[in-house]
C-alpha distance (Angstrom), angle and dihedral (degrees) to the residues before:
residue distance angle dihedral
M1 . . .
A2 3.85 . .
L3 3.78 121.1 .
G4 3.76 92.8 -117.2
H5 3.81 95.6 63.8
S6 3.81 118.3 148.9
R7 3.75 126.3 -106.1
A8 3.79 91.5 -104.1
K9 3.77 92.1 52.5
G10 3.79 89.6 44.0
A11 3.82 91.7 54.9
L12 3.75 91.1 48.6
A13 3.78 89.8 48.3
L14 3.81 91.1 52.9
A15 3.75 91.5 49.4
V16 3.77 90.7 53.5
F17 3.76 89.6 43.1
L18 3.83 93.1 54.4
T19 3.81 90.6 44.3
G20 3.81 87.7 54.9
L21 3.77 90.8 52.6
A22 3.77 91.8 53.1
A23 3.79 92.9 45.9
H24 3.89 98.1 47.8
G25 3.84 101.0 38.7
G26 3.74 134.1 -119.0
V27 3.81 100.1 -82.8
V28 3.80 94.9 52.3
Q29 3.78 91.0 47.8
A30 3.81 93.5 48.6
Q31 3.78 88.0 52.2
T32 3.76 90.5 48.8
L33 3.79 91.0 52.5
A34 3.75 91.3 48.3
V35 3.80 89.4 56.2
V36 3.73 89.9 49.5
K37 3.81 91.9 50.6
N38 3.79 95.9 45.2
S39 3.78 105.3 34.2
P40 3.85 112.2 102.4
Q41 3.86 88.2 -153.8
A42 3.82 91.7 62.3
R43 3.78 93.0 88.7
P44 3.81 109.2 125.0
E45 3.73 119.3 -169.2
I46 3.79 110.3 -99.3
A47 3.77 117.7 -151.5
I48 3.76 118.8 -138.6
D49 3.81 115.6 -130.1
D50 3.81 112.7 -154.1
S51 3.80 96.4 170.0
A52 3.74 108.8 77.6
K53 3.84 114.1 171.2
N54 3.78 87.9 -135.5
P55 3.82 118.9 26.6
S56 3.77 91.0 -142.1
E57 3.79 94.0 55.4
A58 3.78 121.4 92.1
A59 3.78 105.0 -104.2
S60 3.82 111.5 159.2
A61 3.79 119.9 113.4
L62 3.76 86.2 -141.2
W63 3.79 89.6 82.1
R64 3.80 88.6 75.1
A65 3.78 91.0 68.1
F66 3.73 98.3 45.3
I67 3.80 98.0 41.7
W68 3.77 89.8 49.4
E69 3.85 89.1 50.6
A70 3.88 90.0 50.3
I71 3.81 94.1 56.2
P72 3.81 108.4 95.2
P73 3.87 110.8 -117.4
E74 3.79 93.7 -126.3
W75 3.78 90.4 61.9
L76 3.79 89.0 69.5
T77 3.85 89.2 67.9
D78 3.80 96.5 39.6
S79 3.79 112.5 90.5
S80 3.76 92.3 -160.5
K81 3.80 88.5 66.8
S82 3.84 96.3 50.7
T83 3.78 89.7 97.2
L84 3.73 90.1 65.5
L85 3.74 92.9 50.5
E86 3.83 90.4 48.0
A87 3.78 91.2 50.2
Y88 3.78 93.7 53.8
Q89 3.74 91.9 44.6
M90 3.83 89.6 53.1
H91 3.78 89.2 49.6
E92 3.82 92.3 51.1
W93 3.85 89.4 -113.4
K94 3.83 94.0 -65.8
P95 3.80 119.7 138.3
F96 3.77 119.2 -96.1
F97 3.79 99.3 -156.2
I98 3.82 104.4 28.6
N99 3.80 124.9 77.6
A100 3.83 130.9 -148.6
R101 3.78 92.4 -84.0
F102 3.85 92.5 53.5
E103 3.78 91.9 -106.4
L104 3.87 128.8 132.4
T105 3.79 113.3 -96.2
D106 3.77 123.7 -128.6
A107 3.83 87.3 -101.8
A108 3.80 90.1 56.1
H109 3.77 93.1 52.2
Q110 3.81 90.1 49.5
L111 3.75 91.8 48.1
K112 3.85 91.5 48.9
A113 3.81 88.8 51.9
R114 3.76 92.4 49.7
M115 3.80 94.3 48.7
N116 3.81 90.5 46.7
Q117 3.81 87.8 54.2
A118 3.79 93.3 46.9
D119 3.84 91.4 116.8
E120 3.78 89.0 66.5
H121 3.82 85.0 68.2
A122 3.81 93.7 45.6
L123 3.79 89.4 -102.8
D124 3.86 122.9 136.4
P125 3.87 105.3 -117.0
R126 3.85 87.6 -152.0
I127 3.80 90.9 75.8
F128 3.81 86.7 72.8
T129 3.87 93.0 53.8
P130 3.85 95.9 -127.1
E131 3.83 93.0 179.8
K132 3.76 93.4 54.2
L133 3.79 91.5 45.3
A134 3.77 91.5 50.4
A135 3.80 91.5 51.9
L136 3.85 92.4 49.0
L137 3.81 90.4 47.1
Q138 3.81 89.6 52.7
R139 3.70 91.0 52.1
L140 3.79 92.0 47.2
D141 3.83 90.4 52.8
Q142 3.82 89.3 52.9
C143 3.81 92.7 48.7
R144 3.77 94.2 45.8
I145 3.81 94.9 47.6
A146 3.72 91.5 48.0
L147 3.81 92.0 50.2
H148 3.86 94.1 46.4
N149 3.89 88.2 48.2
I150 3.75 90.2 65.0
D151 3.78 96.2 32.4
P152 3.81 116.0 21.1
Q153 3.88 90.5 -172.7
A154 3.87 92.0 51.0
A155 3.86 111.9 149.2
D156 3.79 131.8 165.7
R157 3.87 95.6 -108.6
L158 3.85 91.3 55.7
A159 3.81 94.0 64.3
R160 3.76 117.8 104.3
F161 3.82 125.6 179.9
P162 3.86 102.4 -166.0
E163 3.84 97.3 -175.8
M164 3.82 92.7 67.4
G165 3.79 114.8 113.3
S166 3.77 126.5 -150.1
Q167 3.76 128.9 -111.2
D168 3.78 134.0 152.3
F169 3.76 121.3 -135.3
E170 3.72 126.2 -158.6
E171 3.83 114.2 -132.1
G172 3.74 117.1 -146.5
A173 3.78 146.9 99.4
H174 3.78 92.5 -69.9
N175 3.83 94.9 49.8
P176 3.81 107.0 20.9
M177 3.82 98.6 -173.6
L178 3.69 127.1 127.6
P179 3.86 112.4 -139.5
V180 3.83 92.2 -124.5
K181 3.80 105.7 89.2
V182 3.80 121.8 113.4
A183 3.81 114.7 -170.1
M184 3.75 107.7 -130.4
E185 3.72 137.4 157.5
S186 3.81 120.4 -108.2
S187 3.79 117.3 -85.4
Q188 3.74 118.2 -75.3
P189 3.84 126.3 -157.1
L190 3.81 111.7 -73.5
P191 3.81 113.9 -96.0
A192 3.77 115.9 -124.0
A193 3.86 113.2 -91.6
Q194 3.77 109.3 -102.9
G195 3.84 100.1 -173.6
G196 3.80 131.0 -91.8
G197 3.80 94.0 -49.8
I198 3.76 95.5 70.5
H199 3.85 117.0 102.5
S200 3.83 104.6 -102.0
E201 3.84 98.2 -152.4
A202 3.78 96.0 100.5
F203 3.81 93.4 46.3
Y204 3.85 90.5 50.3
R205 3.78 90.3 50.2
D206 3.78 91.9 52.3
A207 3.77 92.1 46.9
F208 3.79 94.3 47.6
R209 3.81 90.9 47.9
A210 3.82 97.1 46.3
A211 3.85 92.4 44.5
S212 3.80 91.7 49.0
E213 3.79 92.2 51.8
V214 3.82 89.9 50.7
D215 3.80 92.7 46.4
V216 3.81 93.2 49.6
L217 3.78 90.7 50.7
L218 3.76 93.2 45.7
T219 3.78 92.1 47.8
R220 3.80 91.2 49.6
G221 3.87 87.4 49.4
F222 3.80 90.1 48.5
L223 3.78 91.0 52.9
R224 3.79 92.5 47.1
Y225 3.81 94.0 45.8
S226 3.84 93.7 49.8
D227 3.87 91.6 47.3
E228 3.85 89.9 50.3
M229 3.87 94.1 44.9
N230 3.81 100.0 39.3
P231 3.82 119.0 0.3
F232 3.89 88.4 -178.3
A233 3.84 94.3 63.2
R234 3.80 98.4 74.8
E235 3.78 93.9 117.4
E236 3.79 92.2 49.6
R237 3.80 89.1 45.7
L238 3.82 91.4 59.4
Q239 3.83 89.9 47.2
A240 3.82 89.5 52.9
L241 3.85 90.6 49.2
A242 3.72 90.0 46.8
G243 3.86 91.6 51.8
Q244 3.77 93.5 -114.7
I245 3.78 90.0 120.6
S246 3.74 132.1 19.3
L247 3.83 114.4 -81.0
E248 3.79 90.1 -151.9
D249 3.81 93.1 51.8
F250 3.77 91.1 45.9
V251 3.88 94.2 52.0
R252 3.79 89.6 45.3
G253 3.84 92.2 53.4
L254 3.79 99.2 47.5
A255 3.83 96.6 95.0
P256 3.81 116.1 87.1
A257 3.77 111.8 -92.2
F258 3.84 92.8 -143.9
P259 3.79 112.5 123.5
R260 3.76 89.0 -136.3
Y261 3.86 90.7 61.0
K262 3.82 90.2 60.0
A263 3.77 88.1 46.6
L264 3.84 89.5 55.0
Q265 3.80 91.5 49.4
I266 3.79 90.6 55.5
A267 3.81 91.7 47.2
L268 3.84 93.1 46.9
K269 3.83 89.4 56.7
K270 3.81 90.4 47.2
Y271 3.82 96.5 50.8
R272 3.82 93.3 42.1
K273 3.84 86.9 55.5
L274 3.79 91.6 46.7
A275 3.80 90.3 50.4
K276 3.78 91.4 51.6
E277 3.83 95.1 44.5
H278 3.83 97.7 41.0
P279 3.79 108.0 32.4
R280 3.87 86.4 158.5
Q281 3.78 102.0 40.1
P282 3.79 117.1 -179.2
R283 3.79 117.7 -83.1
V284 3.77 122.9 -141.1
T285 3.80 107.7 -144.1
A286 3.75 107.5 165.2
A287 3.80 118.8 114.4
S288 3.77 90.2 -119.5
I289 3.83 138.3 -20.1
R290 3.83 124.1 -145.6
P291 3.83 134.7 -176.1
G292 3.73 112.7 -80.0
E293 3.84 95.9 33.6
S294 3.77 121.7 120.8
G295 3.77 137.1 -167.9
S296 3.72 144.6 84.0
H297 3.79 90.9 -54.3
V298 3.81 90.1 59.8
R299 3.78 90.0 47.4
D300 3.85 89.8 53.1
L301 3.79 88.4 49.1
Q302 3.85 91.0 51.6
L303 3.79 91.8 47.8
R304 3.74 93.4 52.2
L305 3.81 92.5 46.6
Q306 3.82 89.5 46.7
Q307 3.84 92.5 52.6
E308 3.81 91.6 51.7
G309 3.78 92.4 47.7
F310 3.79 100.1 -109.3
F311 3.85 97.3 108.1
E312 3.76 123.7 49.5
G313 3.75 100.7 174.9
K314 3.75 132.3 88.4
A315 3.79 118.6 -77.1
T316 3.85 97.7 -112.9
G317 3.78 98.3 156.8
S318 3.79 91.0 -119.2
F319 3.79 119.6 116.7
D320 3.87 97.3 -134.8
A321 3.70 132.7 162.0
Q322 3.84 94.2 -82.3
T323 3.81 89.9 53.2
H324 3.87 89.6 49.8
R325 3.78 89.7 54.2
A326 3.76 91.4 48.0
V327 3.80 91.8 52.2
E328 3.79 90.0 50.6
A329 3.82 91.4 51.4
F330 3.84 89.3 48.6
Q331 3.77 90.7 50.8
Q332 3.81 93.0 49.1
A333 3.85 88.9 50.8
H334 3.81 89.3 55.1
L335 3.83 98.2 43.4
L336 3.81 92.6 -110.2
T337 3.75 129.5 138.3
A338 3.81 102.8 -82.7
D339 3.80 100.5 -135.1
G340 3.87 98.1 130.0
V341 3.73 92.8 -121.8
V342 3.77 118.0 118.8
G343 3.75 105.4 -132.2
R344 3.82 130.8 159.5
S345 3.78 97.6 -71.8
T346 3.77 93.1 47.9
M347 3.80 89.7 44.9
D348 3.75 91.5 53.2
W349 3.82 92.6 54.4
L350 3.84 91.7 44.6
N351 3.83 90.0 58.5
V352 3.88 96.0 48.5
P353 3.81 106.5 118.4
Y354 3.74 114.3 -116.0
A355 3.85 91.4 -124.2
H356 3.81 88.3 58.4
K357 3.79 91.9 50.9
A358 3.80 88.6 50.7
E359 3.79 88.8 52.1
M360 3.81 91.0 50.2
I361 3.77 89.4 52.6
S362 3.84 89.2 49.7
V363 3.77 91.0 52.7
S364 3.79 90.7 51.2
M365 3.80 93.5 48.4
K366 3.80 89.9 52.7
S367 3.82 91.2 47.1
M368 3.76 89.4 49.4
R369 3.78 92.6 52.0
E370 3.74 90.5 48.1
S371 3.86 95.3 42.8
Q372 3.78 118.1 129.0
T373 3.84 88.1 -136.0
R374 3.77 87.5 78.6
R375 3.69 89.1 74.1
Y376 3.80 95.4 61.6
D377 3.80 140.7 53.8
T378 3.82 92.3 -159.9
Y379 3.78 121.6 43.9
V380 3.80 150.1 117.7
R381 3.75 115.9 -107.3
I382 3.85 126.8 -168.0
N383 3.77 121.8 -173.1
I384 3.76 106.1 -161.7
P385 3.86 102.4 -150.4
Q386 3.78 90.6 41.4
F387 3.87 91.1 55.4
T388 3.79 89.0 -142.9
L389 3.81 137.6 124.9
E390 3.76 121.4 -156.0
Y391 3.75 124.3 -165.5
I392 3.84 108.6 -154.6
K393 3.76 117.2 -164.1
D394 3.83 119.1 -171.6
G395 3.76 90.5 -18.2
K396 3.78 96.3 -49.8
V397 3.82 131.3 102.3
K398 3.80 104.6 -108.6
D399 3.81 100.5 169.1
V400 3.77 139.4 8.7
H401 3.77 124.4 -157.7
R402 3.83 132.7 -177.9
V403 3.81 113.5 -125.3
I404 3.80 140.4 -164.2
V405 3.82 115.5 -138.4
G406 3.82 135.4 -170.2
K407 3.77 122.2 -57.7
A408 3.77 118.4 -98.9
S409 3.82 89.8 -141.3
G410 3.75 121.7 87.1
K411 3.78 137.2 79.6
R412 3.76 121.5 -59.3
V413 3.80 113.5 -102.7
K414 3.73 136.6 172.5
M415 3.82 115.1 -113.9
Q416 3.78 123.5 175.1
G417 3.76 91.7 -16.3
R418 3.88 92.3 -50.0
V419 3.76 127.2 109.8
M420 3.79 109.6 -137.1
G421 3.83 142.4 137.8
E422 3.82 112.4 -72.3
N423 3.85 90.3 -121.4
Q424 3.82 99.3 40.9
T425 3.80 120.6 116.3
P426 3.78 107.4 -118.8
P427 3.81 125.2 -135.8
L428 3.82 108.8 -110.9
S429 3.71 146.4 151.1
S430 3.79 125.2 -133.3
S431 3.77 142.8 120.5
I432 3.75 131.4 -96.4
E433 3.73 105.1 -120.2
Q434 3.72 104.5 166.8
V435 3.91 140.5 29.6
V436 3.83 115.4 -153.6
V437 3.78 118.6 -158.4
N438 3.83 115.5 -156.5
P439 3.86 92.9 6.6
R440 3.77 125.0 -160.5
W441 3.80 116.6 -127.9
F442 3.81 113.5 -132.4
V443 3.87 104.6 -159.7
T444 3.79 114.3 -131.6
D445 3.80 124.5 -136.3
R446 3.83 92.1 -106.7
I447 3.81 94.6 51.1
W448 3.78 91.6 42.9
R449 3.82 88.8 60.7
E450 3.76 89.2 54.1
I451 3.80 97.4 51.2
A452 3.81 95.7 37.1
G453 3.82 89.1 82.3
D454 3.80 92.0 57.2
A455 3.74 91.4 45.8
S456 3.84 94.4 50.7
D457 3.81 91.9 69.9
D458 3.73 95.0 42.2
P459 3.81 118.8 54.5
D460 3.78 92.3 -172.0
Y461 3.84 93.3 49.6
F462 3.85 98.5 106.5
S463 3.78 97.6 40.5
R464 3.80 92.8 46.7
H465 3.80 91.3 52.0
G466 3.79 94.6 47.5
Y467 3.85 99.1 -105.4
V468 3.86 120.0 157.1
Q469 3.73 123.3 -156.4
M470 3.82 118.1 -125.1
S471 3.84 129.7 -152.9
S472 3.79 94.2 -112.9
A473 3.80 123.0 75.5
Y474 3.83 140.0 -138.4
A475 3.79 123.2 -117.0
S476 3.80 87.7 -92.2
G477 3.84 91.5 59.4
A478 3.86 94.0 -110.5
P479 3.80 115.0 130.9
R480 3.82 115.3 -98.7
V481 3.79 115.6 -111.1
F482 3.79 139.2 -159.6
Q483 3.73 127.2 -164.0
E484 3.79 121.5 -124.7
P485 3.75 121.4 -127.0
G486 3.81 114.1 -82.3
P487 3.78 145.5 109.7
S488 3.83 94.2 -64.2
N489 3.79 96.1 47.2
P490 3.86 106.5 118.2
L491 3.82 90.2 -139.9
G492 3.72 92.9 61.3
Q493 3.77 117.3 -156.4
V494 3.79 102.4 -41.2
K495 3.82 137.0 42.8
F496 3.76 128.2 -173.2
E497 3.82 114.6 -153.3
F498 3.78 125.9 -156.8
P499 3.88 126.3 164.6
N500 3.77 114.2 -106.1
A501 3.80 138.7 147.8
Y502 3.81 92.8 -117.4
A503 3.79 98.2 59.4
V504 3.88 92.5 -128.3
F505 3.73 126.8 139.4
L506 3.82 144.3 175.8
H507 3.79 118.3 -98.9
D508 3.80 148.9 158.3
T509 3.87 120.7 -105.4
P510 3.81 135.8 -152.9
K511 3.83 90.1 -138.1
K512 3.80 96.5 82.2
Y513 3.82 92.7 158.4
L514 3.77 91.5 71.9
F515 3.84 90.6 70.3
D516 3.79 88.4 71.3
R517 3.81 93.4 64.8
S518 3.83 115.6 98.4
R519 3.81 91.2 -140.1
R520 3.80 109.3 49.1
D521 3.82 112.3 -178.0
F522 3.82 106.6 128.3
S523 3.76 108.6 120.5
H524 3.81 133.7 93.2
G525 3.77 92.0 -113.6
C526 3.80 103.9 -63.4
I527 3.81 120.0 105.7
R528 3.80 120.2 -114.2
V529 3.83 113.9 -156.1
E530 3.78 127.3 -156.8
N531 3.82 115.3 -127.1
A532 3.83 90.4 14.6
K533 3.77 92.8 167.0
K534 3.86 90.3 57.5
L535 3.78 91.4 49.7
A536 3.83 91.1 48.8
Q537 3.77 91.6 48.3
T538 3.82 91.1 49.6
L539 3.81 93.3 49.0
L540 3.86 91.1 48.8
E541 3.79 93.5 47.9
D542 3.79 92.9 48.1
D543 3.88 88.4 47.3
A544 3.84 87.3 54.7
N545 3.81 82.9 -128.7
P546 3.90 114.5 173.2
A547 3.86 87.6 -136.4
S548 3.74 90.5 70.0
E549 3.76 91.7 72.6
R550 3.81 92.6 57.7
F551 3.75 97.4 30.8
E552 3.81 98.6 120.0
S553 3.72 92.9 47.5
L554 3.83 91.8 59.2
F555 3.80 89.7 68.8
K556 3.77 93.5 61.6
G557 3.78 93.2 76.6
K558 3.81 128.5 55.1
R559 3.75 99.3 -133.0
P560 3.83 117.9 106.5
T561 3.82 114.5 -108.3
H562 3.82 119.4 -160.0
I563 3.84 115.9 -154.2
R564 3.83 117.0 -170.5
L565 3.79 115.3 -152.7
N566 3.80 115.4 -125.0
E567 3.80 88.3 -138.3
P568 3.83 115.7 25.5
V569 3.79 113.6 -128.8
P570 3.85 117.1 -130.4
I571 3.75 113.8 -119.5
V572 3.82 121.1 -163.5
V573 3.80 120.2 -169.8
E574 3.87 111.0 -166.2
Y575 3.85 140.8 172.6
M576 3.75 107.3 -138.4
P577 3.90 117.9 165.7
V578 3.79 98.3 -155.1
S579 3.85 127.9 33.4
S580 3.73 143.0 148.8
F581 3.80 129.9 -120.6
D582 3.80 97.8 -159.7
G583 3.79 104.7 18.2
H584 3.85 90.4 -105.7
E585 3.78 113.2 72.1
V586 3.84 121.1 35.3
V587 3.75 123.4 -131.5
F588 3.84 122.2 -145.2
L589 3.83 105.8 -145.4
N590 3.76 131.3 -143.5
D591 3.78 109.3 -98.3
V592 3.84 93.6 -132.5
Y593 3.85 94.4 171.1
G594 3.83 98.4 37.5
V595 3.80 91.8 -116.5
F596 3.80 93.2 142.1
S597 3.85 92.1 55.7
E598 3.84 89.7 49.7
A599 3.81 86.7 54.0
S600 3.81 89.5 55.2
L601 3.83 90.5 -103.2
T602 3.81 89.9 131.8
R603 3.72 119.2 167.1
S604 3.81 114.0 -125.6
């Protein structure tokens, strides 16, 4: 295939090339690449392109050789690096972050700044190899200055290496070589500049090589950064690399746009600072602390509240009205009952180290970046430890509902490859396809075993509670039952169905009083939602569903009515340890399922 092949042919060639790698195995391919690198015959003719669309853009076909040389051989047998090869192939093996004068582009400077600030997003900056990048950039500066000293107008398309021969290479599974490799010795120390009369070939070689190494490392960093910041933006990422959209705008827009994400960033900075300034923060050890008490334990309480920003007064050791208000604010920020009394739950949170709180925020920021909600503008989101449902319409919160989730108690079982409590609500992603008015409740085997004891002493138990026997049977041999719609039906008046491997769903409940509890894990795994009728009505109206006009009338009867949505609404159930209700103040959530401890976020 000729060197001037089109993008389409190039993409096809790369696909064949990668297929060949998989078919022949890593060792053979590494040997093949070594032959390409070291063979003096592997010197394809490289055309010189003097007609760049933009004089500042890298244009020379010589980039193909040097970029190919800069790619580590082992990457050719690493499927995780295939995106980088695909990107360069799409870009016709021109650099992404280097211009025609071997300088960093504006996009490169912005990417560098973003990677240097990675810790603001709870990312480890070391994953972008900053020390290696700094060394390569220093080398590039030396090479570029030396080149421009002998030729102030030096640009990539002016370089010519006359000794290169010509040879065509066939690309394919049997000969997986790209015709872009120039065999050259490793870099030597730069010769001293001798004025404009010196032959510039060596200086151009060094500049091309140094710039290519920088570009490969920056491109790898760009791919890693975009994956970490938004794993759902891969199509836009390729468009940015292909020049179809602005690289700068793409990098700038990678962070989640949720207001709560910005709130978490601010909180992360705060708690990292607290952890550094107060490595031995005061511990509150009393059994309980109430208004009116005084002593060193109250002073320790005030100091802790003061450090976290809840108490602005002087630590007097007296539990006064100001201290009482500070405790209430602390409790609200930790989703506790705000009664102003320091009990066991409040005490536990008061003694969580600041470094652990910072780590909890980091976990939440990562979860937010990886949340399936980023794929949609309209969706239902449930955060399990927050006991809250949000209905987002066109990117804005339209409704908020309190929910009840699965109980933390129960034996540990393995479901869908995950070990969890048998009653716990699982994180999942699906779409609400159907709303059921006046639903029947089909009793599961596990719940049947729970109610069988009550029924054994009461022969009229099932008939009195509206249960109907079915023709099938439980494992015990007893006939399966379902409960007709009615005031005692656990599903209430509305059920929302969405396909999932755990057989859980969203539904109403007759036990409305449970929504007043601060901790709301009472179900067997399904999610009970407050004001379920209102949520159903809203979904139907936004769906322009004809059933919305007769919605209230459907509840007058007792027969179940199944209403399919014209457009299913995505639903995402998550477990995020720290969140924000208003995008300003963060809320640390009750770890109902002990997930934080399993993630080594133990409280000490």
